C-alpha positions as CSV (number, residue, x, y, z in Angstrom):
1,X,52.8,131.0,116.6
2,X,56.2,129.5,116.2
3,X,56.8,125.8,115.5
4,X,58.2,125.5,119.0
5,X,55.1,127.1,120.5
6,X,52.9,124.7,118.6
7,X,54.8,121.7,119.9
8,X,54.5,123.0,123.4
9,X,50.7,123.4,123.0
10,X,50.2,120.0,121.5
11,X,49.6,117.4,124.1
12,X,50.9,113.9,123.4
13,X,48.0,111.4,123.7
14,X,48.3,109.2,126.8
15,X,49.3,105.6,126.0
16,X,47.6,102.6,127.7
17,X,50.6,101.7,129.9
18,X,50.8,105.3,131.3
19,X,47.1,105.3,132.0
20,X,47.3,101.9,133.6
21,X,50.0,103.1,136.0
22,X,48.2,106.3,136.8
23,X,44.8,104.5,137.5
24,X,46.4,101.8,139.6
25,X,48.2,104.4,141.7
26,X,45.0,106.5,142.1
27,X,42.9,103.4,143.0
28,X,40.3,104.3,140.3
29,X,38.1,101.5,138.8
30,X,39.3,100.7,135.2
31,X,39.5,97.9,132.7
32,X,42.3,96.7,130.4
33,X,41.3,95.2,127.1
34,X,44.0,93.2,125.2
35,X,43.7,91.8,121.7
36,X,45.1,88.3,122.3
37,X,44.4,86.5,119.0
38,X,43.5,87.5,115.4
39,X,42.6,85.7,112.2
40,X,42.0,87.2,108.8
41,X,41.8,90.9,108.2
42,X,41.6,92.8,111.5
43,X,42.0,96.5,112.6
44,X,44.9,95.7,115.0
45,X,47.3,92.8,115.7
46,X,47.6,90.8,118.9
47,X,49.2,92.8,121.6
48,X,47.1,96.0,121.1
49,X,45.6,97.3,124.3
50,X,43.0,99.7,125.4
51,X,42.2,101.2,128.9
52,X,38.6,102.0,129.8
53,X,37.3,104.0,132.7
54,X,33.8,105.1,133.5
55,X,34.3,108.3,131.5
56,X,37.4,107.9,129.3
57,X,39.0,105.6,126.8
58,X,42.8,105.5,126.4
59,X,44.6,104.1,123.3
60,X,42.8,102.0,120.7
61,X,42.0,98.5,119.5
62,X,41.3,99.9,116.0
63,X,38.2,101.9,116.4
64,X,34.8,101.3,114.8
65,X,31.8,99.5,116.2
66,X,34.0,96.6,117.5
67,X,35.9,99.0,119.8
68,X,32.7,100.6,120.9
69,X,31.4,97.2,121.9
70,X,34.5,96.5,124.0
71,X,34.1,99.8,125.7
72,X,30.4,99.1,126.5
73,X,31.2,95.6,127.8
74,X,33.9,97.1,130.1
75,X,31.7,100.0,131.3
76,X,28.8,97.6,132.1
77,X,31.1,96.0,134.7
78,X,32.7,99.3,135.9
79,X,29.3,100.8,136.6
80,X,28.0,97.8,138.6
81,X,28.0,98.2,142.3
82,X,30.2,96.9,143.7
83,X,32.8,96.7,141.0
84,X,34.5,93.3,141.3
85,X,37.8,92.0,139.9
86,X,37.1,89.7,137.0
87,X,38.6,88.5,133.7
88,X,36.6,87.5,130.6
89,X,37.4,86.5,127.1
90,X,35.2,87.9,124.3
91,X,35.1,86.5,120.8
92,X,34.4,88.9,117.9
93,X,33.7,87.7,114.4
94,X,34.0,91.3,113.1
95,X,31.5,90.9,110.3
96,X,28.8,89.0,112.2
97,X,29.1,90.5,115.7
98,X,30.4,94.0,115.0
99,X,29.2,94.7,111.4
100,X,32.6,95.7,110.2
101,X,33.6,95.0,106.6
102,X,37.1,93.8,107.3
103,X,35.5,90.5,108.3
104,X,38.3,89.0,110.4
105,X,38.1,87.4,113.8
106,X,39.6,88.4,117.1
107,X,39.6,87.4,120.8
108,X,39.8,90.2,123.4
109,X,40.7,89.6,127.0
110,X,39.0,92.1,129.4
111,X,40.4,92.6,132.9
112,X,38.4,94.5,135.4
113,X,40.3,96.3,138.2
114,X,37.9,97.6,140.9
115,X,40.3,100.2,142.4
116,X,40.3,100.8,146.1
117,X,38.5,98.1,148.0
118,X,38.2,99.8,151.4
119,X,38.1,103.4,152.8
120,X,39.6,104.6,156.1
121,X,39.0,107.9,157.9
122,X,42.0,108.3,160.2
123,X,41.9,111.1,162.9
124,X,45.4,111.8,164.2
125,X,48.8,112.2,162.5
126,X,50.9,111.3,165.5
127,X,53.5,108.6,165.6
128,X,51.0,105.7,165.5
129,X,49.0,107.3,162.8
130,X,52.0,107.8,160.7
131,X,53.2,104.2,161.2
132,X,49.7,102.9,160.3
133,X,49.5,104.9,157.1
134,X,52.9,103.5,156.0
135,X,51.6,100.0,156.6
136,X,48.3,100.4,154.8
137,X,49.7,102.5,151.9
138,X,50.6,99.5,149.6
139,X,47.1,98.0,150.1
140,X,44.1,99.0,148.0
141,X,42.7,101.3,150.6
142,X,41.8,105.0,150.3
143,X,42.7,107.0,153.4
144,X,41.3,110.3,154.5
145,X,43.8,111.6,157.1
146,X,42.6,114.3,159.5
147,X,44.5,116.5,161.9
148,X,44.0,119.9,163.5
149,X,47.7,120.8,163.8
150,X,49.4,122.8,161.0
151,X,52.8,121.2,161.9
152,X,51.3,117.7,161.7
153,X,49.8,118.4,158.3
154,X,53.2,119.5,157.1
155,X,54.8,116.2,158.2
156,X,52.3,114.0,156.4
157,X,54.0,112.2,153.5
158,X,52.6,112.5,150.0
159,X,51.3,109.0,149.2
160,X,49.0,107.6,146.5
161,X,45.3,107.3,147.7
162,X,46.0,109.3,150.9
163,X,44.3,112.7,151.3
164,X,45.4,115.0,154.1
165,X,42.6,117.1,155.6
166,X,43.0,119.8,158.2
167,X,40.0,120.6,160.4
168,X,39.4,122.7,163.5
169,X,38.1,121.4,166.8
170,X,35.0,123.6,166.7
171,X,31.3,122.4,166.7
172,X,30.7,123.6,163.1
173,X,33.8,122.0,161.7
174,X,33.2,118.8,163.7
175,X,29.7,118.4,162.4
176,X,30.8,119.0,158.8
177,X,33.7,116.7,158.9
178,X,31.9,113.8,160.6
179,X,28.9,114.1,158.3
180,X,31.1,114.1,155.2
181,X,32.6,110.6,155.9
182,X,31.0,108.2,153.4
183,X,29.0,105.3,154.5
184,X,30.8,102.0,154.9
185,X,34.0,103.8,155.8
186,X,36.2,102.4,158.6
187,X,37.0,105.1,161.2
188,X,39.9,105.2,163.6
189,X,40.4,107.9,166.2
190,X,43.9,108.5,167.6
191,X,44.3,112.3,168.0
192,X,46.6,114.1,170.4
193,X,43.7,115.4,172.5
194,X,41.3,113.5,174.6
195,X,38.6,116.2,174.2
196,X,38.8,115.7,170.4
197,X,38.6,111.9,170.8
198,X,35.5,112.2,173.0
199,X,33.7,114.7,170.7
200,X,34.5,112.6,167.6
201,X,33.1,109.5,169.3
202,X,30.0,111.4,170.4
203,X,29.3,112.4,166.8
204,X,30.3,109.2,165.1
205,X,28.8,106.6,167.5
206,X,25.4,107.9,166.4
207,X,26.0,106.7,162.8
208,X,24.9,103.2,162.0
209,X,26.3,103.2,158.5
210,X,30.0,103.0,159.2
211,X,32.0,99.9,158.5
212,X,33.7,100.1,161.9
213,X,34.6,102.7,164.5
214,X,37.6,102.4,166.8
215,X,39.6,104.5,169.2
216,X,43.1,104.2,170.6
217,X,43.3,104.1,174.3
218,X,43.2,102.0,177.5
219,X,40.3,100.3,179.1
220,X,40.3,103.0,181.8
221,X,40.1,105.8,179.2
222,X,37.2,104.1,177.5
223,X,35.4,103.6,180.8
224,X,35.8,107.3,181.6
225,X,34.5,108.3,178.2
226,X,31.5,106.0,178.4
227,X,30.4,107.6,181.7
228,X,30.5,111.1,180.3
229,X,29.0,110.2,176.9
230,X,26.1,108.3,178.5
231,X,25.5,111.4,180.7
232,X,25.5,113.6,177.6
233,X,22.8,111.4,176.0
234,X,24.7,109.0,173.7
235,X,22.9,105.7,173.8
236,X,24.5,102.5,175.3
237,X,23.7,100.7,172.0
238,X,25.5,103.4,170.1
239,X,28.6,103.2,172.3
240,X,28.6,99.4,171.8
241,X,29.7,100.1,168.2
242,X,33.0,101.5,169.4
243,X,36.1,99.3,169.7
244,X,38.5,100.5,172.4
245,X,41.2,99.5,172.9
246,X,42.0,98.8,169.3
247,X,44.5,96.3,167.8
248,X,43.4,93.4,170.0
249,X,41.0,90.5,169.2
250,X,37.6,91.6,170.4
251,X,39.2,94.6,172.1
252,X,40.9,92.5,174.8
253,X,44.3,93.5,176.0
254,X,46.9,90.7,175.9
255,X,48.6,89.2,178.9
256,X,51.6,91.2,180.1
257,X,54.0,88.6,178.7
258,X,52.3,88.4,175.3
259,X,54.5,89.3,172.3
260,X,51.7,91.6,171.1
261,X,51.9,93.9,174.2
262,X,54.6,96.2,172.7
263,X,54.0,99.9,172.9
264,X,56.3,101.1,170.1
265,X,54.3,103.1,167.4
266,X,55.0,100.5,164.7
267,X,54.1,97.6,167.0
268,X,50.7,99.2,167.8
269,X,50.2,100.1,164.2
270,X,50.8,96.5,163.0
271,X,48.2,95.3,165.5
272,X,45.7,97.9,164.5
273,X,46.2,97.1,160.8
274,X,45.8,93.4,161.4
275,X,42.6,94.0,163.3
276,X,41.3,96.2,160.5
277,X,41.9,93.4,157.9
278,X,39.8,91.0,160.0
279,X,36.9,93.5,159.8
280,X,36.8,93.3,156.0
281,X,34.3,90.7,154.9
282,X,35.7,88.0,152.7
283,X,34.5,88.2,149.1
284,X,32.6,85.2,147.8
285,X,34.8,83.0,145.7
286,X,33.8,80.4,143.2
287,X,35.9,77.2,142.8
288,X,36.5,78.0,139.1
289,X,37.6,81.6,138.4
290,X,38.8,83.7,135.4
291,X,38.7,82.4,131.9
292,X,38.0,78.7,131.6
293,X,40.8,76.5,130.2
294,X,38.5,75.2,127.4
295,X,37.9,78.8,126.3
296,X,41.6,79.6,126.3
297,X,42.4,76.4,124.3
298,X,39.7,77.3,121.8
299,X,40.9,80.9,121.5
300,X,44.5,80.0,120.8
301,X,44.1,76.9,118.7
302,X,41.5,78.1,116.1
303,X,39.8,81.1,114.7
304,X,36.4,79.9,115.7
305,X,34.3,81.7,118.4
306,X,34.6,80.4,121.9
307,X,31.6,78.7,123.3
308,X,28.9,81.1,124.4
309,X,30.0,83.9,122.1
310,X,27.0,85.8,120.6
311,X,26.7,87.3,117.2
312,X,24.5,90.2,116.3
313,X,24.1,92.2,113.1
314,X,24.8,95.9,113.0
315,X,25.5,98.6,110.5
316,X,28.9,98.8,108.9
317,X,31.3,101.3,110.6
318,X,34.6,102.7,109.3
319,X,37.5,101.9,111.6
């Protein structure tokens, strides 16, 4: 093998900043650990960073038992359900807490990024569907975008966290597709075919584990659908889970002179996106969040552990 061949075969290790960008774009849960202060002999200097996922570690804070402790602390939060955004400051007397012979002292800031916060299954890649995806794309949502048309699939833009899925309007494919939608997913139906819309509603209204279920259309369309679906054995309580029309508070259409009565694709998509956001429950929030000011003052003004830091003996490990 020539030297050039060897260089081509060698893969440069990924750095923390590249991994952070990749994981943020993919919406995968991850943690960023930053060494923010150091005293005495330490494996790395302030500014060193490490990225942790549920099954990978990128870059290094110096190795050894200390780094393994950081990885374990991050993964304990990344494997909790649900993963929540949080920031914590950890104090490490390297001899006492980590059992490392260098014996210095460091503070490490651990930031948890939960990744995508919501999931949407969107049926239909028409004008409104395309506009809706463009609006939601910058938000931490994962979108599974379905259509039966080859030409519609070709027109779907390549976006982070958006997966294009082609299916066929046949009983077997319909059952497979609707059963594969994860629980707590928001579902919106806006296909080009009323028969598809009706069959999707018939299958999905029976599920009680979806975050929400909505269909584009008028009140008359929904009234017609309900009559047929009730006759086919779909329960009234199941149909009550469906929002139609969508993009209006409580499904009500606005007055004719209301500014929200526009029919342009982006106008409809904006209303639908706004309604979706109101369906996401607000996360509980404490009055005091993140690292406390006292802990930050202590970390950056002395080499002593912050209040509440624990120390535990362990065997010496090489860095």
